[in-house]
Structure formats: structure tokens, C-alpha cells
C-alpha angles and dihedrals in degrees: 000000000000118000117277116282119229118221118203117186129175147123092265091199085186116351112232143176092277089062092046094050092049091053093043096047093045090064093060098037095047103030093242123175089218144315126260112206115213114189112203116245100197108006108208097199099062142033123281108289117248092239129048125268089243091056092049089049091051091052091052091049091052094046095050098042112120096027106105091195092062126076130175127226113203096183097106091049091049094048117092093220140078114285109247116176094219092056091050091050091051090052092049091049089055090048100043101031133242098285105054113106108238122191120197110210117214137161121242093254093052091046091054088061096044094111089066092058121106109273089346097170090059090062091078092059089055105039147358116254122228116195120202119205141175117274109269094016107086123181107277119209092216092060093059129085110266097252092048092045089057092052091046093054094045097046105034116126117205092200119052087202088077092068089086092056095071135024095234147343107081134106123211131175130207136180116238132192108281112243113174094213126127134179089231090057091049093049090051092051092049093045089056095047093251128138121269094177116138091025093082136012118290090235090060094043091050090052091049092051094044091054096036092237125177094014121141109258 
């Protein structure tokens, strides 16, 4: 069987170096064969992004170009429906088959809210979940909602090497390099006419400037 495939969804509004490091480090920590980026078309958990889904997709394409271990899935952007993770995983299962190990990459904050996601419990029958956290701040069972804490304790794998042994169902955690960068921070800087350089790739920043994105109207 091929190595597990990482799946990295998000609004990416805009994509930045924190996203890129998470994807890059997950490959080494988890033994992934690559990471498929999946920009959300219509994210149901937040307001409508300031820029279009097609523009966010283009920024992801630009930021991942040149890394042969990254690929980009435009299906959520192209779909005229809200972007629910469980629906995307069901589509990928049909595409990749029942035996491929799939690993959904999420940050610790997003994982803490997993129980609010649409059909969240079904995610574990479709993929493993890998949770990234800051060094020295591991995921604590006591900080999770009770129903999620139970799943975490029952499904946690101490060895990421076991991800390849099953197509889905496990939870692993890994520490990643701490980069205090957020898309919200970048949008605020750009809205106020301040520099966001060195927070995101030049190719993305050039695209933002060319198309006058994130400026105050």
C-alpha cells in the first residue's frame, strides 16, 4: 500500500507560512506520502470570506507550487454547496478506494471544536485525524468536550507509524514549529496598508497586491 495521504482543508484566507509549515512538518512526523490541500468553497463555520473562493484557491496553488509532495484539490471550490469535511472525505473514499490510509490534518484549536462539525463522529470511519500542537502544549484530555475526550482516549495512537496499518479510525498528535502567524492578523495588516511580507510567500503577497485584496473599501 502507498504511504498515508495527508488531507489539509481550510479557508486559507489567505494561506500563510503557518499553514505551509504544518503541511511540511506533518509529512516527516507522520510518514505521509504527501499532502492534498483542500481549500473550502463555502465554509459553514464562519462568515463569507472577503475574497472569492477562486482567489483563495489561486493563492494556495501559488504557495504550493514547486513542492512535489503537495497537491491541490479544487472540488470544494467548484461545488455549489457548503464545504463539509465529512462530505469531502466520502468523495475521496470513492475516488481513492476503501484501503488507502487517509490522515486529516487539524490544529489543536480546530480539533477541540470537532464535536460541533457536521456528522463529526463519521469522520473516524473515513480517515485518521492528526492534531498539531505547539511544542510543550500537548492536547489534554481534560480540555476537550466529554464526547470528544472519549473518542480521543479510545482512538489515540502512540506511534504514528501505525497510521499505515489501517485506512481510518486513529488519532495522533504531533508538535510543530511554533509560528505566531494568523490569517486574521494578515488581513488586519493589509486592511490598514501595513506590510505583511515574510508572513506569507511572496507569490501570494504579489497576487494580493495585484488584485487589491483585503483592502478597506
